[in-house]
C-alpha positions in Angstrom: -11.2 -12.3 -34.3 -8.1 -11.5 -36.3 -6.5 -8.1 -36.9 -3.9 -6.7 -39.2 -1.9 -3.5 -38.6 -0.7 -1.4 -41.5 1.7 1.5 -40.7 1.8 4.1 -43.5 4.7 6.5 -43.9 8.0 6.8 -45.8 9.7 8.2 -42.7 9.0 4.8 -40.9 10.4 2.8 -43.8 13.6 4.8 -44.1 14.3 4.7 -40.4 13.9 8.4 -39.8 11.0 7.7 -37.3 10.7 4.7 -35.0 7.5 2.7 -35.3 6.0 2.5 -31.8 2.4 2.6 -33.0 2.1 -1.0 -34.1 3.6 -2.2 -30.9 1.1 -0.2 -28.8 -1.9 -1.3 -31.0 -0.8 -4.9 -30.9 -0.6 -4.9 -27.1 -4.1 -3.4 -26.8 -5.5 -6.0 -29.1 -3.8 -8.8 -27.3 -5.4 -7.7 -24.1 -8.8 -8.4 -25.8 -7.5 -11.8 -27.1 -7.6 -10.5 -30.7 -4.9 -12.2 -32.7 -2.7 -9.9 -34.8 -1.8 -11.9 -37.9 0.5 -9.3 -39.5 2.1 -6.0 -38.9 3.5 -4.2 -41.9 5.0 -0.8 -42.9 4.3 0.6 -46.4 5.0 3.7 -48.4 2.5 6.6 -48.5 1.6 5.6 -52.1 -1.8 4.8 -53.6 -0.7 1.5 -55.1 1.0 0.3 -51.9 -2.0 1.2 -49.7 -4.5 -0.4 -52.1 -2.4 -3.6 -52.3 -2.0 -3.8 -48.5 -5.7 -3.4 -47.9 -6.5 -6.1 -50.4 -4.1 -8.5 -48.9 -5.2 -7.7 -45.4 -8.8 -8.6 -46.2 -7.8 -12.1 -47.0 -6.3 -12.7 -43.5 -8.1 -10.4 -41.0 -11.4 -9.2 -39.7 -10.1 -5.9 -38.5 -7.7 -3.8 -40.6 -6.1 -0.9 -38.8 -4.0 1.8 -40.5 -2.1 4.7 -39.0 -0.4 7.6 -40.8 -1.0 9.7 -43.9 -4.0 11.7 -42.6 -2.5 15.1 -42.6 -3.8 18.0 -44.7 -0.9 18.3 -47.1 -0.7 16.9 -50.6 1.7 14.1 -49.7 -0.9 12.6 -47.3 -3.1 10.6 -49.6 -4.2 7.8 -47.2 -7.7 9.1 -46.4 -8.5 9.7 -50.1 -7.1 6.3 -51.1 -8.9 4.3 -48.5 -12.2 6.1 -49.2 -11.9 5.3 -52.9 -10.9 1.7 -52.1 -14.1 1.3 -50.1 -16.1 2.8 -52.9 -17.1 5.7 -50.7 -16.9 9.5 -50.9 -15.5 12.2 -48.6 -17.9 14.6 -47.0 -17.5 17.5 -44.5 -18.3 16.5 -41.0 -19.6 19.5 -39.1 -18.7 18.2 -35.7 -15.1 17.6 -36.7 -15.0 21.0 -38.4 -16.1 22.7 -35.2 -13.5 20.8 -33.3 -10.8 21.9 -35.7 -11.9 25.6 -35.5 -11.9 25.5 -31.7 -8.5 23.8 -31.7 -6.9 26.6 -33.7 -8.8 29.3 -31.9 -7.6 28.2 -28.5 -4.0 28.3 -29.8 -4.6 31.7 -31.4 -3.6 30.4 -34.8 -5.2 31.2 -38.1 -7.5 28.5 -39.6 -6.3 27.9 -43.2 -8.4 26.3 -45.9 -6.0 23.4 -45.8 -6.8 22.8 -42.2 -10.5 22.6 -42.9 -9.7 19.5 -45.0 -9.1 17.6 -41.8 -12.9 17.5 -41.3 -13.4 15.5 -44.5 -14.3 11.9 -43.7 -15.7 8.9 -45.6 -19.5 9.3 -45.8 -20.3 5.8 -44.5 -17.8 5.8 -41.7 -18.1 6.4 -38.0 -15.9 9.2 -36.8 -13.5 8.4 -34.0 -12.9 11.8 -32.4 -9.4 13.0 -31.7 -9.2 15.4 -28.8 -5.4 15.5 -29.0 -5.2 16.8 -32.5 -7.1 17.8 -35.6 -7.2 14.6 -37.7 -10.0 12.3 -36.7 -9.9 8.5 -36.9 -12.6 6.6 -38.8 -14.3 3.3 -38.4 -15.9 1.7 -41.6 -17.6 -1.6 -41.9 -18.0 -3.3 -45.2 -18.5 -6.9 -46.3 -18.1 -8.2 -42.8 -14.7 -6.4 -42.3 -13.8 -3.4 -40.1 -11.5 -0.8 -41.5 -10.0 1.6 -39.0 -7.9 4.6 -40.0 -6.0 6.8 -37.6 -3.4 9.6 -37.6 0.2 8.5 -37.1 1.2 10.9 -34.3 1.6 8.5 -31.4 -0.2 10.4 -28.6 -3.1 11.1 -31.0 -3.2 7.5 -32.1 -3.2 6.2 -28.5 -6.1 8.5 -27.5 -8.2 7.2 -30.4 -7.3 3.5 -29.6 -8.1 3.8 -25.9 -11.3 5.9 -26.3 -12.7 4.8 -29.6 -11.4 1.5 -31.0 -11.1 -0.6 -27.9 -14.6 0.1 -26.6 -16.1 -0.7 -30.0 -14.1 -3.9 -30.3 -15.3 -5.0 -26.9 -18.9 -4.7 -28.1 -18.2 -7.2 -30.9 -16.5 -9.8 -28.7 -18.4 -12.7 -27.0 -19.0 -12.7 -23.3 -15.8 -14.6 -22.5 -13.5 -12.7 -20.1 -9.8 -12.6 -20.7 -7.2 -12.3 -17.9 -3.5 -11.7 -18.4 -1.0 -12.2 -15.5 2.7 -11.3 -15.9 5.6 -12.7 -13.8 8.9 -10.9 -14.4 12.2 -12.7 -14.0 15.8 -11.4 -14.3 19.2 -13.0 -14.8 18.0 -16.4 -16.2 17.5 -17.3 -19.9 14.3 -18.4 -21.6 15.5 -22.0 -22.2 16.5 -22.4 -18.5 13.1 -21.1 -17.3 11.2 -23.4 -19.7 13.1 -26.4 -18.3 12.5 -25.4 -14.7 8.8 -24.9 -15.1 8.1 -27.5 -17.8 5.9 -29.6 -15.4 3.8 -26.5 -14.6 3.4 -25.7 -18.3 2.4 -29.3 -19.1 -0.3 -29.2 -16.4 -2.0 -26.1 -17.8 -5.6 -26.6 -18.9 -6.6 -25.8 -22.5 -8.1 -22.4 -21.6 -4.9 -21.1 -19.9 -1.8 -20.5 -21.9 1.8 -19.6 -21.0 4.0 -17.3 -23.1 7.7 -16.4 -22.8 8.5 -12.8 -23.6 12.3 -12.4 -23.5 14.4 -9.2 -23.7 18.1 -8.8 -22.8 18.5 -9.9 -19.2 14.8 -10.2 -18.5 12.1 -12.7 -19.3 8.4 -12.0 -18.8 6.2 -15.0 -18.2 2.6 -14.3 -19.3 -0.3 -16.5 -18.2 -3.5 -15.9 -20.3 -6.8 -17.4 -19.4 -10.3 -17.2 -21.0 -13.6 -18.2 -19.5 -17.1 -17.1 -18.5 -16.5 -16.7 -14.7 -13.9 -14.0 -14.1 -13.4 -14.8 -10.4 -13.0 -18.5 -10.9 -10.7 -18.0 -13.8 -8.4 -15.7 -11.8 -8.3 -18.2 -9.0 -7.3 -20.9 -11.5 -4.5 -18.7 -12.9 -3.2 -17.8 -9.5 -2.7 -21.5 -8.7 -0.2 -21.7 -11.5 1.3 -18.3 -10.8 1.9 -19.3 -7.2 3.6 -22.5 -8.3 6.0 -20.5 -10.5 6.5 -18.0 -7.6 7.6 -20.8 -5.3 9.9 -22.4 -7.8 11.5 -19.2 -9.2 11.5 -17.1 -6.1 15.1 -15.9 -6.4 14.8 -14.7 -10.0 11.3 -13.1 -9.8 11.5 -9.4 -9.3 7.9 -8.3 -9.9 4.4 -8.8 -11.4 2.0 -7.0 -13.6 3.3 -3.7 -14.9 6.2 -3.6 -12.4 9.7 -2.9 -13.8 13.1 -3.8 -12.3 13.6 -0.1 -11.6 10.3 0.2 -9.7 11.0 -3.0 -7.8 14.3 -1.6 -6.7 12.6 1.7 -5.7 10.1 -0.2 -3.5 12.9 -2.1 -1.7 14.7 1.1 -1.0 11.6 3.0 0.0 10.5 0.3 2.4 13.9 0.4 4.1 14.1 4.2 3.9 17.5 3.6 2.2 19.4 5.6 -0.4 21.4 4.5 -3.4 24.0 6.0 -5.8 26.1 4.7 -8.7 29.8 4.8 -9.5 29.8 4.0 -13.2 32.5 3.6 -15.8 31.5 1.5 -18.8 27.8 2.1 -18.2 28.4 5.9 -18.1 25.3 6.8 -16.1 22.9 4.3 -17.6 22.1 2.7 -14.3 21.3 6.0 -12.8 19.0 6.6 -15.8 17.2 3.3 -15.3 16.7 4.0 -11.6 15.2 7.5 -12.3 12.7 6.2 -14.8 10.5 5.4 -11.8 8.5 8.4 -10.5 9.5 9.4 -7.0 13.0 8.1 -7.3 14.3 11.4 -6.0 13.5 10.1 -2.5 16.1 7.4 -2.6 18.5 8.1 -5.5 21.2 10.5 -4.6 23.3 10.7 -7.8 25.8 9.1 -10.1 29.5 9.5 -10.4 30.6 8.7 -14.0 34.3 8.0 -13.7 35.7 7.0 -17.1 39.4 7.8 -16.7 42.0 6.6 -14.2 42.4 10.2 -12.9 38.7 10.7 -12.2 38.4 7.3 -10.5 41.2 8.3 -8.2 39.9 11.8 -7.5 36.2 11.1 -7.1 36.2 7.6 -5.7 39.5 7.3 -4.0 40.7 4.3 -6.1 44.4 3.8 -5.5 46.8 4.6 -8.3 48.7 1.4 -7.6 45.5 -0.6 -7.9 44.8 0.8 -11.4 48.4 0.4 -12.6 48.8 -3.2 -11.3 45.3 -4.6 -12.0 43.8 -2.2 -14.6 40.4 -0.5 -14.5 38.5 -3.7 -15.4 39.3 -5.8 -12.4 37.9 -7.1 -9.1 40.4 -4.9 -7.2 39.4 -1.7 -8.9 35.6 -2.3 -8.9 35.7 -3.1 -5.1 37.5 0.2 -4.4 35.1 2.1 -6.7 32.1 0.7 -4.8 33.6 1.4 -1.4 34.5 4.9 -2.5 31.1 5.5 -3.9 29.4 4.6 -0.5 31.8 6.9 1.3 31.8 9.9 -1.0 28.1 9.9 -2.1 27.1 9.2 1.6 24.5 6.6 0.6 23.4 3.3 2.0 24.1 1.3 -1.2 26.2 1.8 -4.3 26.3 0.0 -7.7 29.7 0.3 -9.4 30.6 -0.8 -12.9 33.8 -1.1 -15.0 34.2 -2.9 -18.2 35.0 -3.1 -21.9 31.7 -2.2 -23.7 33.3 -2.3 -27.2 33.6 -2.5 -30.1 37.3 -1.9 -29.4 39.5 -2.1 -26.4 39.5 -5.9 -25.9 42.5 -7.9 -24.9 43.2 -11.6 -24.8 42.6 -11.9 -21.1 39.8 -9.2 -21.1 37.8 -9.5 -24.3 35.1 -7.1 -25.4 32.1 -7.6 -23.2 34.1 -8.2 -20.0 32.3 -6.2 -17.2 32.9 -6.1 -13.4 29.9 -5.0 -11.3 30.0 -4.5 -7.5 27.4 -3.6 -5.0 28.3 -2.3 -1.5 27.1 -0.8 1.7 29.1 0.4 4.7 29.6 -3.2 6.0 30.4 -5.3 2.9 31.0 -5.3 -0.9 30.3 -8.1 -3.4 31.8 -8.1 -6.9 31.0 -10.2 -9.9 32.5 -10.6 -13.4 30.3 -10.9 -16.5 31.2 -11.8 -20.1 28.4 -10.3 -22.2 29.3 -10.2 -25.9 30.5 -7.9 -28.7 27.7 -5.4 -29.1 28.3 -2.2 -27.3 24.6 -1.1 -26.8 23.6 -4.5 -25.6 26.6 -4.7 -23.2 25.7 -1.4 -21.6 22.1 -2.4 -21.3 23.0 -5.8 -19.7 25.4 -4.0 -17.3 22.4 -1.9 -16.2 20.1 -4.8 -15.8 22.6 -7.0 -14.0 23.7 -4.2 -11.8 20.1 -3.6 -10.6 19.6 -7.3 -10.1 22.8 -7.5 -8.0 21.5 -4.7 -5.8 18.1 -6.4 -5.5 19.8 -9.6 -4.3 22.2 -7.7 -2.0 19.3 -6.0 -0.3 17.2 -9.2 0.0 20.2 -11.3 1.2 19.9 -13.6 -1.8 23.1 -15.3 -3.0 25.2 -13.5 -5.7 27.2 -16.3 -7.3 30.6 -15.0 -8.5 
């Protein structure tokens, strides 16, 4: 089964609103082994919608649209799709009752324009939206499925999870699909591919390996299909265990685990605490750590020390060190890390100092030069990185590499300087 996702909305096209809907939908479809052949964004215009539907029919079995289902005049998607399918809009009493209850609970007046939300294509199946007033619809015609949903992300997600996915499962064959994720950090996609080439070459036809890279991190996804779920999982685990043995130093987690949650587990298991002393990353590592629920049990806080003066006052960095070696140096980052452990009174500290860019680079310290140190009361390890010229990417990589250095430090793994 093939699917196409069409995101409708001028605000998406002009960059005012970020499209997270198509990413979410694509991941849900992938979990069902439904191939997404195209994701596109179009204007909320009749001609654009009609043309997109016509083209999607040529490629896909399931056409999914989001956006343009509001009650105002600029939201024309529902009417346009209904006309395209040679259908008519009718009032759905169940949806109308939901809309009335929705407004009554919030003690807001129900306007005539709000009642229009209960209009749905006559031949469609309503996908109820308990998170808002605009329902989704499921229409089948000429062997194709047309799904229309509101563009508000949390409303869309509710309809996908409670309406679309269950119905799509009914249409699939009895093959089961298993995805297993292995998360690696600090090694590139090409290097990984070379290291596990013999494992990839030995995969049977019904098990596939995919590389999903992002800055500093590469997810390895094993996907298998088959009739016997238990046997299929056993097969996949053979290859996962082979990768685990070969890549043990760079694997930080599995499944839905993140680098932040992996660090949290290490600290929790040891009843240890952590803090950060950040310059170029300006609190970003602290933000990454606290993305994990429960981080308050092990994260004490962050000292953001941008200037020389604050480095001296809050971390005890010597003035002579800063003058002689500069803020971006091994000598300074070591003193920052040691001062962080002492002043934050924590078991571990991650310290950062660098030139994030786009300005500030020097011949001996170009933009992207970053020093990271991790320390406890007994020792400190520092490492120099050369990331690149993009400020946002440099800050993100500083965070990822800082967390990975802490992971290695805690586990006693080598940190090659």
